[in-house]
C-alpha positions in Angstrom: -9.6 -108.0 22.4 -13.3 -108.6 22.6 -15.7 -106.7 20.4 -17.2 -105.0 23.5 -13.9 -103.8 24.8 -13.0 -102.6 21.4 -16.3 -100.6 21.0 -15.4 -99.0 24.6 -12.0 -98.1 23.5 -13.3 -96.4 20.3 -16.0 -94.4 22.3 -13.3 -93.4 25.0 -10.9 -92.4 22.2 -13.5 -90.3 20.5 -14.8 -88.5 23.6 -11.2 -87.9 24.7 -10.3 -86.3 21.3 -13.4 -84.2 21.3 -12.9 -83.2 24.9 -9.4 -82.0 23.9 -11.0 -79.8 21.3 -13.7 -78.6 23.8 -11.2 -77.6 26.5 -8.8 -75.9 24.0 -11.5 -73.8 22.4 -13.2 -72.7 25.6 -11.6 -72.9 29.0 -8.0 -72.6 27.7 -8.5 -69.9 25.3 -8.1 -66.8 27.6 -4.7 -67.7 28.6 -3.5 -66.8 25.1 -6.2 -64.7 23.6 -7.4 -62.4 26.8 -4.7 -59.8 26.1 -5.2 -59.4 22.2 -8.9 -59.7 22.6 -9.1 -56.9 25.3 -6.7 -54.7 23.5 -8.7 -55.1 20.2 -11.9 -54.3 21.9 -10.6 -51.3 23.9 -11.2 -53.1 27.1 -9.2 -54.0 30.3 -8.1 -57.7 30.6 -10.0 -57.6 34.0 -13.2 -56.9 32.0 -12.4 -59.8 29.9 -11.7 -62.2 32.7 -14.8 -61.0 34.6 -17.0 -62.1 31.4 -15.0 -65.5 31.5 -15.7 -65.8 35.3 -19.4 -65.1 34.7 -19.4 -67.8 32.1 -17.9 -70.5 34.6 -20.7 -69.3 37.1 -23.4 -69.8 34.4 -22.0 -73.3 33.7 -22.2 -74.2 37.3 -25.9 -73.1 37.5 -26.7 -75.3 34.4 -24.6 -78.4 35.4 -27.4 -80.3 37.2 -30.0 -79.7 34.5 -27.5 -80.9 31.9 -26.8 -83.9 34.1 -30.4 -84.8 34.3 -30.8 -84.8 30.5 -28.0 -87.2 30.0 -29.2 -89.4 32.9 -32.5 -89.8 30.9 -31.5 -89.7 27.3 -27.7 -90.4 27.2 -24.8 -88.1 26.1 -24.7 -88.3 22.5 -27.0 -85.4 21.6 -25.8 -83.2 24.5 -22.0 -83.7 23.7 -22.7 -83.1 19.9 -24.6 -79.9 20.5 -22.1 -78.7 23.1 -19.6 -78.1 20.2 -22.0 -76.3 18.2 -22.8 -74.0 21.1 -19.1 -73.5 21.8 -18.6 -72.7 18.1 -21.6 -70.2 18.3 -19.8 -68.3 21.1 -16.4 -68.3 19.2 -18.3 -66.8 16.1 -19.8 -64.2 18.4 -16.3 -63.6 19.9 -14.8 -63.2 16.4 -17.4 -60.7 15.5 -17.3 -58.6 18.7 -16.4 -54.9 18.6 -17.5 -54.1 22.1 -18.5 -55.3 25.5 -22.1 -56.4 24.4 -21.0 -59.0 21.9 -18.1 -60.2 24.2 -20.7 -60.7 27.0 -22.9 -62.6 24.6 -20.0 -64.7 23.3 -19.0 -65.8 26.9 -22.6 -66.7 27.8 -22.8 -69.0 24.8 -19.4 -70.4 25.8 -20.6 -70.7 29.3 -23.6 -72.9 28.1 -21.2 -74.9 25.9 -18.8 -75.5 28.8 -21.8 -76.8 31.0 -22.8 -79.0 28.3 -19.6 -80.2 26.8 -16.5 -80.6 29.4 -15.6 -83.4 31.7 -18.7 -83.6 33.9 -21.1 -84.3 31.0 -18.6 -86.6 29.3 -18.2 -88.7 32.5 -22.1 -88.8 32.8 -22.4 -89.8 29.3 -19.9 -92.8 30.0 -21.6 -93.7 33.1 -24.9 -93.8 31.2 -23.3 -96.2 28.6 -21.4 -98.5 31.0 -22.8 -98.0 34.6 -20.2 -99.3 37.3 -17.9 -100.3 34.5 -17.2 -96.7 33.4 -14.1 -96.2 35.6 -11.6 -97.2 32.9 -13.3 -95.4 30.2 -13.3 -92.2 32.4 -9.6 -92.7 33.0 -9.0 -93.2 29.2 -10.8 -89.9 28.3 -8.8 -87.8 30.8 -5.6 -89.5 29.6 -6.3 -88.1 26.0 -7.6 -84.7 27.1 -4.9 -84.2 29.5 -3.0 -82.9 26.3 -5.7 -80.1 25.9 -3.4 -77.4 27.0 -0.4 -78.8 25.6 -2.1 -79.0 22.2 -4.4 -76.0 22.6 -2.1 -73.3 23.8 0.5 -73.6 21.2 -2.1 -73.9 18.3 -4.1 -70.9 19.6 -0.6 -68.9 19.8 0.1 -70.2 16.1 -3.3 -69.0 14.9 -2.8 -65.7 16.7 0.6 -65.1 15.3 -0.5 -66.1 11.7 -4.0 -64.5 11.3 -4.8 -62.6 14.5 -7.2 -63.2 17.3 -10.5 -63.1 15.2 -9.2 -65.7 12.8 -8.1 -67.9 15.8 -11.6 -67.8 17.2 -13.0 -68.9 13.8 -10.4 -71.5 13.4 -11.3 -73.1 16.7 -15.1 -72.8 15.8 -14.3 -74.7 12.6 -12.7 -77.6 14.5 -15.6 -77.9 16.8 -18.0 -77.8 13.8 -16.2 -80.1 11.4 -14.4 -82.5 13.5 -15.6 -82.7 17.2 -19.4 -82.5 16.8 -19.5 -85.2 14.0 -17.2 -87.5 16.0 -19.4 -87.3 19.0 -22.6 -87.9 16.8 -21.1 -90.8 14.9 -19.2 -92.6 17.7 -21.1 -92.2 20.7 -23.7 -94.9 20.8 -27.3 -93.8 21.4 -29.2 -95.1 24.5 -32.7 -96.1 25.4 -34.4 -93.4 27.4 -34.3 -94.3 31.1 -37.3 -96.5 31.7 -39.9 -95.1 34.2 -41.3 -98.1 36.2 -45.0 -98.7 35.6 -47.4 -98.1 38.6 -48.3 -100.9 40.9 -45.1 -102.9 40.4 -42.9 -104.5 42.9 -39.9 -102.2 43.6 -36.4 -103.5 43.0 -34.2 -104.4 45.9 -32.8 -101.1 47.2 -29.0 -100.7 46.7 -26.9 -100.2 50.0 -27.1 -96.7 51.1 -24.1 -94.2 50.2 -22.0 -92.9 53.2 -23.8 -90.6 55.6 -22.9 -87.0 54.5 -21.2 -88.2 51.2 -22.5 -85.3 48.9 -21.3 -82.5 51.2 -18.0 -84.2 51.8 -17.4 -84.7 48.1 -18.7 -81.2 47.2 -16.0 -79.9 49.8 -13.3 -82.2 48.4 -13.8 -81.1 44.7 -14.5 -77.4 45.6 -11.1 -76.9 47.4 -9.0 -79.0 45.1 -10.5 -77.2 41.9 -9.8 -74.0 43.7 -6.2 -74.9 43.9 -6.0 -76.2 40.4 -7.5 -73.0 39.0 -5.1 -70.9 41.0 -2.0 -72.8 39.9 -3.2 -72.8 36.2 -3.4 -69.1 36.5 -0.3 -68.2 38.5 2.2 -71.1 38.2 5.0 -69.6 36.2 4.7 -66.5 38.5 4.8 -68.5 41.6 7.9 -70.4 40.5 9.6 -67.1 39.6 8.8 -65.8 43.2 10.5 -69.0 44.3 13.8 -67.9 42.8 13.6 -69.4 39.4 14.3 -67.4 36.2 11.4 -66.7 33.8 12.7 -69.4 31.4 13.1 -72.0 34.1 9.6 -71.1 35.6 8.0 -71.6 32.2 10.0 -74.9 31.4 8.9 -76.2 34.9 5.4 -75.1 34.5 5.2 -77.1 31.2 5.8 -80.3 33.1 2.3 -80.1 34.7 0.7 -81.6 31.5 2.9 -84.7 31.2 2.8 -85.2 35.0 -1.0 -85.3 34.6 -0.9 -87.8 31.9 1.8 -90.0 33.7 -0.6 -90.0 36.9 -3.6 -91.0 34.7 -1.6 -93.8 33.2 -0.7 -95.0 36.7 -4.5 -94.8 37.6 -5.3 -97.0 34.5 -2.4 -99.5 35.7 -1.0 -99.8 39.3 -3.9 -97.8 41.0 -6.9 -99.4 39.2 -7.1 -102.1 42.1 -7.5 -99.5 44.6 -10.9 -97.9 45.6 -11.1 -94.3 44.3 -11.2 -93.0 47.9 -7.5 -94.3 48.3 -6.3 -92.8 45.1 -8.3 -89.5 46.0 -6.5 -89.1 49.2 -3.2 -89.7 47.6 -3.8 -87.2 44.9 -4.9 -84.5 47.4 -1.5 -85.1 49.4 0.8 -84.5 46.3 0.4 -80.7 46.0 1.1 -80.1 49.7 4.2 -82.4 49.4 5.3 -80.2 46.6 4.6 -77.1 48.5 7.0 -78.2 51.3 9.7 -79.2 48.9 9.5 -75.8 47.1 9.4 -74.0 50.5 12.6 -75.9 51.7 14.6 -76.0 48.6 13.3 -73.0 46.5 14.5 -72.6 42.9 16.1 -75.9 42.6 12.8 -77.7 43.4 10.5 -75.9 41.0 10.5 -78.8 38.5 9.7 -81.3 41.2 7.0 -79.0 42.5 5.3 -78.9 39.2 5.5 -82.6 38.6 4.0 -83.3 42.1 1.3 -80.9 41.6 0.5 -82.1 38.0 0.4 -85.7 39.1 -2.1 -84.9 41.9 -4.3 -82.8 39.6 -4.3 -85.6 37.1 -5.8 -88.2 39.5 -8.2 -85.6 40.9 -9.7 -85.1 37.6 -10.5 -88.8 37.3 -11.8 -88.9 40.8 -14.4 -86.4 39.7 -16.0 -89.1 37.8 -15.0 -92.3 39.7 -15.7 -91.2 43.4 -19.3 -90.4 42.9 -19.9 -93.6 40.7 -18.2 -95.7 43.4 -20.1 -94.2 46.3 -23.6 -93.8 44.9 -23.7 -96.0 41.8 -24.7 -95.1 38.3 -28.3 -94.2 38.9 -28.7 -90.3 38.9 -25.0 -89.9 38.1 -25.4 -87.0 35.7 -27.5 -84.7 37.9 -25.4 -85.6 41.1 -22.3 -84.7 39.3 -23.7 -81.4 38.1 -24.7 -80.7 41.8 -21.2 -81.5 43.1 -19.5 -79.4 40.3 -21.7 -76.2 41.0 -19.6 -74.9 44.2 -16.4 -76.2 42.7 -16.9 -74.1 39.5 -17.9 -71.2 41.5 -14.7 -71.3 43.4 -12.8 -72.1 40.3 -14.2 -68.8 38.8 -12.8 -66.6 41.7 -9.5 -68.7 42.4 -7.3 -66.8 40.0 -8.3 -63.4 41.4 -8.0 -64.5 44.9 -4.8 -66.3 44.7 -3.3 -63.4 42.8 -3.9 -61.1 45.7 -2.2 -63.5 48.1 0.8 -63.8 45.8 0.9 -60.0 45.8 1.0 -59.9 49.6 2.8 -63.1 50.7 4.7 -64.3 47.7 5.6 -68.0 47.9 3.8 -67.9 51.3 0.6 -68.0 49.5 1.2 -71.7 49.0 0.2 -72.1 52.9 -3.5 -71.6 51.7 -3.2 -74.1 48.7 -1.5 -76.8 50.6 -3.8 -76.3 53.6 -6.9 -76.7 51.4 -5.6 -79.9 49.9 -4.7 -81.3 53.3 -8.3 -80.5 54.3 -9.5 -82.2 51.2 -7.3 -85.3 52.1 -8.7 -85.5 55.5 -12.3 -85.1 54.5 -12.3 -88.3 52.6 -11.6 -90.2 55.8 -15.2 -89.3 56.8 -16.5 -91.8 54.1 -16.5 -95.4 53.7 -17.7 -96.9 50.4 -20.8 -98.8 50.3 -20.5 -102.4 49.6 -21.1 -103.7 46.1 -20.9 -107.2 44.6 -17.9 -106.4 42.5 -16.0 -104.2 45.0 -17.2 -105.2 48.5 -13.8 -106.2 49.6 -11.9 -103.4 47.8 -9.4 -101.7 50.2 -10.4 -98.1 51.2 
């Protein structure tokens, strides 16, 4: 293994580990702590989740600005500060005794989410490695795919042993003591992006991206993230409505995490020779395929549905970084990624509420919406063809 490859592996492993902490201490926190916190503050869970949704909307608004900073200066400082901001939000949450501090806590957490989750991490890797960042992006998602698998049990353990306030403090300590130093020490600094001096000959222009690529990708990521958020909030309930027992539904839902990791391993291996457009199309089809199987076979197919949904979601997460990189190149990746994420995060914020209403009304029939959205996402990518590049001009798409 060459020194360059070794250094990239260390950087990807560090960012993967800190991403696990970032996701577990922010986005995945409400699944375990929403009920205890709402009860402790004398508020309804709907108020708590409204604050959480507002945090996601705030992160969507801040995404392009965060991306521009990373394009210019790299991701080391931004990703390090993200954990300190998340920790500040958790400290406010631990100190909350009413709605005011709850709102302040989720405001800080929303800023931290904008600075510290996948989009800034992918932008940081692209700023470091350019077109060669695909493998590092896949490696990061492979490690951070365990965020819920690790985060939910740890949060539940902290809650059981010490209560919800101490659970918030424990995650804040992990952000401050482990995650922030890891990012600062192991992510290499970069030189600020050079500004060409006046009156110089412009460099040869790269091939243009496919026509309409930005709105197509925005649509693809928005609808697939809607489905991801809906399933994350309602999967066990959906599987029970399909006929599974409570224990069987929970056991099947737990397969989503391993399926995501297995799919990301496949992306690092057998799928790495394919253009990201091909793997993106394949990923979008797996949830509808699972929906068909579940609709036909009912309870006996709940595990297969969870595996297919999880595998598709695992590859879609990687595509969030690799598709814009393949179609547009590394220049301006951070800003572009933030713009693409804004509508996706907005839909992600409302997905649990809207899909819950559909479950109440139609039961398993609500899968018609999620499957239809993913099929639309699959079809949308056929509107694009990758621009040629010296390294991937003949890649199949």
